[in-house]
N, C-alpha and C positions, 0 to 999 in steps of 0.2 A: 398487288402492285410491287414491283421491284424497288428496293431502296438503296441509297448510298450514303456514306458518311463523309461530310466535307472536312476541311482542315481544322475547323473549330469543333469538330466532334458532333455536329448537328446531323441528325438523320433526315435525309431528303429523298423525295421520290426520284427514281432513275428513269430517264428516257428509254423506251424500248429500242432495240437495235434497228428496227424499221419504223421510225416514228411517222405518225399521220397528222398532218396539219389540221384536218377536219376533226380528228379525235381531240386534239388540243383545244380547238375552238369550242367543242362540246363541253370539255372539262371547264373551260372558262365560263360558259353560260350556266353550268350547274353551280359553280362557285358563286356566280352573280346572284342566282335565285336563293341559294342557301344562306348566304351572308348578307343579302339585301344591300348590295353595293352596285355601283355602275359597272358596265361591261369593261370599260378601260381599267378600272381599279381591279377587277377580277383577273383580267389578262396580266396586269402588272404583278399581282400577287402570285399567280400561277407560274409566271416566268421566274420569279424569285424562288419559288418552291423548287424549281428545277435547276437553280444555280445560275440563272442568267440575270443581268442587270435590268433588262427591259423585255417587254413582249416583242419588240422589233428585233432584238438580238436573237431571241429564241426562234422567231419565225424565219429569220435569215439562215440560222443554223440548220433548221429542219428542212427548209427548201433546198439548201445546198446538199444535204445528206440524201434527200430523195433523188435529186438530179444525179448525184454520183452513183447511187444504187441502180438507177434506170439505165445508165450509159452502157454497162456490159450487155444488157439485153438488146439495146438498140444496135450496138456494134455487131453482136452475134447474128442478129437478124439480117443486117446488111451483108455480112460475110457469107451467110448461108445462101443468100440470093446470088452472090457472085459465084459461089461453088456450084450452083445449079445452072448458071448461064454463061459465065465468062471467067475462066480460071486465071487469065492474065490479070484481070482486075483484082481477083482474090489475092494473088501474090503481091501485087502492087500495094494493096491496102495493108496487108500484113507488114510490108517493108516500111510503110510510113508510120505505123503505130509504135508508140513508145512501149518499153517492156512492161510497165505496170498495166497497160491496157491489154496487151497480149495475155498476160497472166489472168487478168480479170475475165476476159473472154473465155479462156480455157476453163476456168472454174465454173462460169455460167453454163458453158456448153456441156461440161461433165454433169452438172446438176440437172440440166434439162434433157440430157441424153441426145444431144445434137452433135456431139464431138465427132462421131463417125462420119457424118455428112461433110463436116469441114475437112476432115482428113482425106475423104474421098476426093474432094476438089483439089487439095494440095498434091495428092498423088497423080492426078491427071496433069496438073501443072508441071510436075517433074518430067513429063514426057513431051512437053510443049516444044514446038520447033524454034521458038525464040529463046536464046540463052538467058536473057534477063529474067524471063518467066521461070525457067528451071532454077535459076539461082535464088530468086525470091521465095519460091515454094520450098526449095530445099532448106533455106534458112528458117522459114516458118516452122518446118517439121522439127527443128531443134527443141521447140517447146510443145508442139502439138502431137508428136508422133505416137503411134501405137504399134502393136506387134506386126502389123501388115507392112510397115514402112521399111524394114531392114533390107529386103531384096531390092527395092527401088533405089534406096540410098546407095547401096553397094554397086548397083549398076551405074549410078552417077559418078562413082569413083573413076570410071573410065571415060567420062564425058570429054569431048574434044576441047572444051573451054576451061581454062585453068580455074577461074573463080567459081565455076560450078563444082569442080572437083574439090576445091577448098571448102565450100559450103557443105558438100556431102561428107567430107572427112569429119568436120565438126559435129554435124547432126547425127551421124551414125555412131560416133565414139563418145560423145559427151553424155555423162550420166547425171550431172548436177542439175541440168535444166529440165529434166523430164519427170513426170509423175511416177512412171515405172520404167525400169531399165529395159532397153530393147534386147530382144533375143538375137544375138549376132549370128546364130546358126554356125556356119563354117567359120573357123577361126579367123579373126580379123587381123591379128598381130602380124603375120607374114605379109599381108597385103600392105599394111601401113609401113612396114620396114622397107618393102620394095619401093613404095612411093617416096619415102624419106631419102632413099639413096639414088633413085633413078628417074624420078619424074622430070619432065622437061622444063617445068616451071620452078624457079627458086622459091617463090612464095608458097607453092603447093608443097614443096619439100619441107619447108619450115613448118607449115601447118601440120604435116604428118608427124614431124619430129615432136611438135608440141602435144599432139594427141597421144603419142606413145608415152611421153614423159608424164602426162597427167593420169594415165590409166594403166600403165604397164609396168610390172615388176618382173618381166620375162627376160631371162639372160640373153635371149636372142637379140634384144634391143640394145644391149650394152655397146656394141661397136657404133651404133647410130648416135648414142649419147656422147660417146668419147669423140667421135668425129665432129659433132656439133659444138663441143666445147672448144675446139680449135678455131672456130669461126668467130667473126666479129659480131657479138650478140650483146644485148643489154644485160644489166646486172640481175634483173628479176628472172629473166629466162635462164641465165646461168645458174641461179640458185635452184630453179625447178629441175634442171638437168642434173645438177649435183645431187639433189635429194633423190632423184630417180635412180641414179647409180648406187647410192647408199642403200636404197630399198632392195635393189637386185642383190647386193652383197648379203643383206640380212636374210633374204629368201633362200639363198644358196647355202647358208650356214646350217 
């Protein structure tokens, strides 16, 4: 049995990472028989052993933990069903999920080796005739993408819908949100520079500038950053651009 030491220095048993309510009930029954006390007294004593003020508090904690641990499995199952039947619903479901749920699903899918099937569905969604579906699936790939996704996301950089292009820029260039860095294949920097300077959408141009500033210390991006600094931008973005220019100077030295 694992133990822990409380603030008073007392050694106490430690709940397992995946506690079982049935196991705790069995522990209470064993304590009841060994110590010749009532079941409620045994449950109370067991709860105190684990650092809880009552059996009810221990039970509520364990039930909440079990529910939390079961949710990624249930979500993954639901998403896999959408991936096999309706990629529009798959993208919509990902769009509605908070970040912590997306990350928990990713972890569960990797552990259960179902991540490939989820990515397969998202890749199909990136070719969907509805722009909303392409956008939702491209955004989901920011966290779920594997090495197969780069060509699809690069193709979406030419999508006729600006917000789809913006989603593709972020998902193909952002390294922070991924388990492993995407292999960009053909160099991405010239494409992002061209989009930063020439895309028809101001928001797409700013997204491309941001992607360059976050990931690029290439001297070819210097005119883009200098141009952006002449624009009306917030102080945070200005600091990012300034730092990017400083990194280019350091790289060239």
